C-alpha positions in Angstrom: -52.4 -35.9 -36.7 -51.9 -32.2 -37.2 -53.3 -29.9 -34.5 -54.5 -26.4 -35.4 -55.0 -25.3 -31.8 -51.5 -23.9 -31.5 -52.0 -21.5 -34.4 -53.7 -18.2 -33.3 -55.7 -15.9 -35.6 -52.7 -13.6 -36.1 -50.4 -16.4 -37.3 -49.4 -16.6 -40.9 -47.7 -19.3 -42.9 -44.6 -18.6 -44.9 -43.9 -20.2 -48.3 -42.6 -23.3 -46.7 -45.6 -23.7 -44.5 -44.0 -22.6 -41.3 -46.1 -20.7 -38.9 -45.0 -17.1 -38.2 -46.3 -15.2 -35.2 -46.7 -11.7 -36.5 -46.9 -10.2 -32.9 -43.6 -11.8 -32.0 -41.9 -10.6 -35.2 -43.3 -7.0 -34.7 -42.1 -7.0 -31.1 -38.6 -8.1 -32.1 -38.6 -5.4 -34.8 -39.5 -2.7 -32.3 -36.9 -4.0 -29.8 -34.2 -3.9 -32.5 -35.3 -0.4 -33.4 -35.1 0.7 -29.8 -31.6 -0.8 -29.5 -30.5 1.0 -32.7 -31.9 4.3 -31.5 -30.0 3.9 -28.2 -26.7 3.1 -30.0 -27.3 6.1 -32.3 -27.8 8.4 -29.2 -24.7 7.0 -27.6 -22.7 7.6 -30.8 -24.0 11.2 -31.1 -23.1 11.8 -27.4 -19.6 10.3 -27.9 -19.0 12.5 -31.1 -20.2 15.6 -29.2 -17.9 14.9 -26.3 -15.0 14.3 -28.7 -15.8 17.6 -30.5 -15.8 19.5 -27.2 -12.5 17.9 -26.3 -11.0 19.1 -29.6 -12.3 22.6 -29.1 -10.9 22.7 -25.6 -7.5 21.4 -26.8 -7.4 24.1 -29.5 -8.2 26.8 -27.0 -5.5 25.5 -24.7 -2.9 25.6 -27.5 -4.0 29.1 -28.4 -3.6 30.2 -24.8 -0.1 28.6 -24.7 0.9 30.4 -27.8 -0.4 33.7 -26.5 1.5 33.2 -23.3 4.7 32.5 -25.2 4.3 35.6 -27.3 3.6 37.7 -24.2 6.8 36.3 -22.5 9.0 37.2 -25.5 7.6 40.7 -26.1 9.5 43.5 -24.4 7.5 45.3 -21.7 6.9 48.9 -22.6 8.3 50.0 -19.3 11.5 48.0 -19.9 12.0 49.3 -23.3 11.9 52.9 -22.1 14.6 52.3 -19.5 
């Protein structure tokens, strides 16, 4: 015999007659949303770190080029001698 005691007032039946606990589904949806927000935050942090690394590398290259140019320019005191 079918017992209705296991179905609470918030349960719903799908088209096939299976019981769906809406609180459980809503909880799982919120859990998944939280996980997605965490992954999005991690991705943004990783992208920001990568951007900072690129900017630092470009700055280092610029400094190296500047040093090379300075090394090859004749010093004004040397050119007067």
